[in-house]
C-alpha positions in Angstrom: -11.8 -1.9 -29.9 -10.2 -5.5 -30.7 -8.3 -7.9 -28.3 -5.7 -6.6 -25.5 -5.1 -3.8 -24.9 -2.3 -1.8 -23.5 -3.9 1.1 -22.1 -1.6 3.1 -19.8 -1.8 6.7 -22.3 -5.3 5.1 -23.9 -6.7 6.0 -20.6 -5.0 9.0 -19.8 -5.3 10.1 -23.1 -9.3 9.1 -22.8 -9.8 10.9 -18.9 -8.2 14.0 -20.6 -10.5 14.4 -23.8 -13.3 13.3 -21.9 -12.8 16.8 -20.0 -11.4 19.2 -22.0 -15.0 18.3 -24.9 -17.0 18.3 -21.5 -15.4 22.0 -20.6 -16.2 23.0 -24.2 -19.3 21.8 -24.6 -19.8 24.0 -21.8 -20.1 20.4 -19.6 -23.3 19.4 -21.7 -23.9 16.1 -23.3 -23.3 12.3 -22.0 -22.4 12.7 -17.7 -21.7 8.9 -16.2 -21.9 8.3 -12.1 -20.2 7.3 -10.1 -17.1 7.6 -10.8 -15.5 4.3 -9.5 -18.2 1.0 -8.5 -17.4 -1.1 -5.3 -18.8 -4.6 -5.6 -18.8 -6.5 -2.2 -18.1 -11.0 -1.5 -22.2 -10.7 -0.9 -22.7 -7.8 -4.1 -23.4 -9.2 -7.3 -25.1 -5.9 -8.6 -25.0 -2.6 -8.2 -25.0 0.5 -11.4 -24.4 3.3 -13.2 -26.6 6.3 -13.7 -26.4 7.5 -17.4 -28.0 11.7 -18.1 -27.9 13.1 -21.1 -27.5 16.9 -20.0 -27.9 17.8 -23.9 -30.6 19.4 -25.7 -30.7 16.3 -28.1 -31.2 13.0 -28.0 -27.2 10.9 -27.9 -26.2 7.0 -28.0 -24.0 5.1 -25.4 -23.0 1.1 -25.2 -21.1 -0.1 -22.3 -18.5 -2.4 -22.4 -16.4 -4.4 -19.7 -12.7 -5.2 -19.9 -10.5 -7.3 -17.2 -7.9 -4.6 -15.9 -4.8 -5.7 -15.6 -1.2 -4.1 -14.9 2.8 -5.9 -16.1 5.5 -3.6 -17.4 4.8 -0.3 -15.3 1.5 -0.6 -17.5 -2.1 -0.8 -18.0 -3.3 -3.7 -20.1 -7.3 -4.3 -20.9 -8.8 -7.0 -22.3 -12.6 -7.7 -23.2 -14.5 -9.8 -19.9 -17.8 -11.4 -19.5 -16.5 -11.3 -16.2 -19.3 -8.8 -15.6 -23.2 -8.0 -17.6 -24.2 -4.2 -18.2 -27.5 -3.9 -18.5 -28.5 -2.3 -21.1 -25.3 -2.4 -23.3 -26.6 0.1 -25.0 -29.2 2.5 -25.0 -30.5 6.5 -26.6 -31.4 8.9 -24.4 -33.5 11.7 -24.6 -32.6 15.5 -24.0 -33.0 15.8 -20.3 -33.4 11.4 -20.3 -31.6 9.5 -16.7 -31.4 5.7 -17.2 -29.8 3.1 -14.4 -27.5 0.8 -16.8 -26.7 -2.3 -14.3 -23.2 -3.6 -13.7 -23.8 -7.5 -12.8 -21.2 -10.2 -11.6 -21.4 -13.0 -13.4 -19.9 -16.2 -11.4 -18.4 -16.7 -7.4 -16.3 -13.3 -6.1 -12.2 -13.3 -6.3 -11.6 -16.1 -3.8 -7.8 -14.5 -2.6 -6.6 -11.1 -4.0 -9.6 -7.7 -5.5 -10.1 -8.1 -9.2 -10.1 -4.8 -11.4 -12.1 -4.1 -14.2 -13.0 -1.5 -16.5 -16.1 0.0 -17.8 -15.7 1.9 -21.1 -18.9 3.8 -21.8 -19.0 6.1 -25.4 -21.3 8.3 -26.9 -21.4 7.5 -30.2 -22.5 9.6 -32.4 -25.5 10.2 -34.1 -26.4 10.5 -37.3 -27.8 13.5 -38.8 -30.3 14.0 -41.0 -30.0 15.0 -44.6 -29.6 19.5 -44.9 -32.2 21.8 -46.0 -30.9 23.0 -49.4 -32.9 26.1 -49.0 -32.0 26.2 -45.2 -29.2 29.7 -45.1 -25.6 28.0 -43.9 -24.2 27.8 -40.2 -22.9 30.9 -38.7 -19.9 29.3 -38.9 -18.4 25.4 -38.7 -18.0 25.4 -35.0 -21.4 24.7 -35.0 -21.6 22.0 -36.9 -18.5 20.0 -34.6 -20.0 17.2 -32.1 -18.0 16.3 -29.2 -18.4 13.1 -28.6 -16.9 12.1 -24.6 -15.3 8.7 -23.9 -15.5 7.1 -19.7 -12.8 4.6 -18.3 -14.8 3.5 -14.8 -12.7 1.3 -12.6 -14.7 -1.8 -11.0 -13.3 -3.1 -8.2 -15.0 -7.3 -7.4 -13.3 -7.9 -3.6 -13.0 -11.4 -1.7 -13.9 -12.1 1.3 -11.8 -11.4 4.0 -8.8 -10.2 1.8 -5.9 -7.2 2.8 -5.4 -4.1 2.2 -2.6 -2.5 0.0 0.7 -3.2 1.2 2.7 -1.3 -0.5 6.8 -0.6 -0.6 8.4 2.1 -3.4 11.5 3.8 -4.4 13.1 5.8 -6.8 14.1 4.1 -10.4 16.8 5.3 -13.0 15.4 5.1 -16.2 16.5 6.4 -19.9 18.1 9.4 -18.0 15.2 10.1 -15.9 13.4 10.0 -12.2 10.2 7.4 -11.8 8.6 5.7 -8.4 8.5 2.7 -8.7 5.3 0.9 -6.4 5.1 -2.4 -5.6 1.0 -3.3 -4.3 1.7 -6.5 -2.0 -1.9 -6.5 -0.4 -5.2 -7.7 -1.8 -7.2 -4.5 -2.8 -5.9 -2.0 -5.0 -4.1 1.3 -4.0 -5.5 4.8 -5.5 -2.6 7.5 -5.0 -3.3 11.3 -5.0 -1.7 13.8 -4.8 2.1 13.3 -4.7 4.3 15.4 -2.8 7.8 15.5 -1.3 8.9 16.7 1.8 12.0 17.5 2.9 13.5 19.3 5.9 9.5 20.3 7.3 10.0 21.6 3.7 6.7 20.7 1.7 6.2 21.0 -2.3 3.4 18.9 -4.8 5.4 16.8 -7.7 1.2 15.8 -8.8 -2.0 17.0 -7.9 -5.0 15.5 -8.1 -5.2 11.6 -9.4 -1.5 10.2 -10.1 -2.7 7.1 -10.4 -3.9 3.2 -9.0 -0.8 0.2 -8.5 -3.5 -3.3 -8.7 -2.9 -6.1 -6.3 0.7 -7.6 -7.1 0.8 -5.0 -9.2 4.4 -3.1 -10.2 4.1 0.5 -11.1 5.3 3.3 -12.5 5.7 7.0 -12.2 8.1 9.9 -13.9 9.0 12.1 -10.7 11.1 15.4 -10.8 13.2 15.4 -7.7 15.6 18.3 -7.6 19.4 17.8 -7.3 20.6 17.4 -4.1 17.9 16.5 -2.1 18.2 13.8 0.8 17.0 12.8 4.3 13.2 13.3 2.2 9.9 11.1 1.8 7.1 11.0 -0.9 3.9 11.2 0.2 1.0 10.0 -1.9 -2.8 10.2 -0.3 -3.9 6.8 -1.0 -7.5 5.1 -1.8 -9.3 8.8 -1.1 -7.4 9.2 2.9 -7.3 12.3 4.7 -3.3 11.8 6.3 -0.8 11.2 3.8 1.7 8.1 3.5 4.9 7.9 3.0 5.9 5.4 0.0 9.6 6.1 -0.9 12.2 7.3 1.2 14.5 9.3 -0.4 18.6 9.3 0.7 21.4 12.1 -0.8 20.9 12.9 -4.1 23.2 14.0 -6.9 
């Protein structure tokens, strides 16, 4: 990755690819935990645990990107606001290592700052094959699965407000989308987007929908049945058990 990167589709693609490959590899290889870091105003460091669950050694590297949103998309820019130690490492089979994430400088003055730590499992060069050894049973036995993780990191400001969301439905290129603006001081993570209409609930997007960073506006396509009226779009914000209304829907043709 060089310079500024539009990460809207790359972020989703890498996440889906990681999950798919992990399943295909029997959930073995590089594992990273936790999946999100939150640094408070008085906290200057935290950490990620990298684990090698495979039977072979692996190499990994971690890089920091500032995470912003504009035009309804995610953008990443290389950043030195967080330091990673160590940024590159080798893990023996079954090994587990802590990678420190250190805030450089003062915490943000007002709104929360957002970053992404990209952790890549790197291909390991294989030794030259023995000419006398029998060939593998199939090409699949030679396939190497390389994973990528994109870890959100949020650095909070002193006394900042929570998310303040304002949503509406917009029409773009013949498609309906939920447009959500966050006027608060912290991010909002949306999950389990559902349509509530006249006492009936239908799930539109199961699981993670996405994030809206402070001061940003994001859009997600939604399919609202024709004739829907007096309805609401509801979502779980930042993992809350109770769903919140994120947009009201009037009569639709």
